[in-house]
N, C-alpha and C positions, 0 to 999 in steps of 0.2 A: 282560242283559250289560253294560248302562251302569254299574250299580252295581259291577260288577267293575273298569270301567275307571277310575272315580272312586277305588277303593282303590289299583289299581295306579299310579295317576297321583301320588297322594299320597305314596307310598313312594318312587317313583322321582324325584319332584321334591325331596323332603328329602334324598336320597342324593346326587343330582347337584349340586344348589346347595351342599350342604355341602361336597363334594369340590372344587368349584370355589372356594368361599370359603377353604378350608384352603390351597389352592394359592396363591391370591392373597396370603394373610397370609405364607405361607412365602417368597413372592417378594419381600416387604417393601412391598407397595402397599396397607397397611391404611388405608383411608379411608372415609367413609359413601358416595360415589358408586360406588367399586369394588365395595363390598358389595352395594349394589343393583343393579349390573351382574351380579354373581354370581348373584343371585336372579332376574333376568330371563332371563340365559343358561340357568340351570337349569330355568326354567319352560319355555323354547322348546325345549330338549333333550329334555324329559321327554315332551312330546307325542308324537314319533314312536317314542320308546322304549316307552312304554306301549301304543302301537297294535301294535308288533312283538312284545311279550310277549302280548298278546290274541290276535293271530293264531297264535301258536305253541301256545295251549292248544286242546285238542281238544273242540269243542262239538258233535260229530256224535251221540253216543251215551253214555248213562251207564255206568259201569263196574259190572258184575254184582257184583264183589266187595265194593263200598261200599254196596249197596242193603240195606234192612231186610229181615229175614226176612218171609215171606208171612203167617205166623200173628199177626204183631204188628199187622196192620191189622183184625184182627177183634175185636169186643168179646166178652169172655168172661163 
């Protein structure tokens, strides 16, 4: 589950920090410290967001419709 957390965190981080950076640029505060602040804010917001997304995923039992056919496991 940890590899899914890293994948979801990387996507959530890039989306949230990008959205915050665009909002800061549109507000007229384009400078290096504000962009660094957007990256830090995106990193902090992405942690609970990725946790929430992982909790929404169903980890109890695999879906039978996505399983391989039983005859594919035997060597012919």
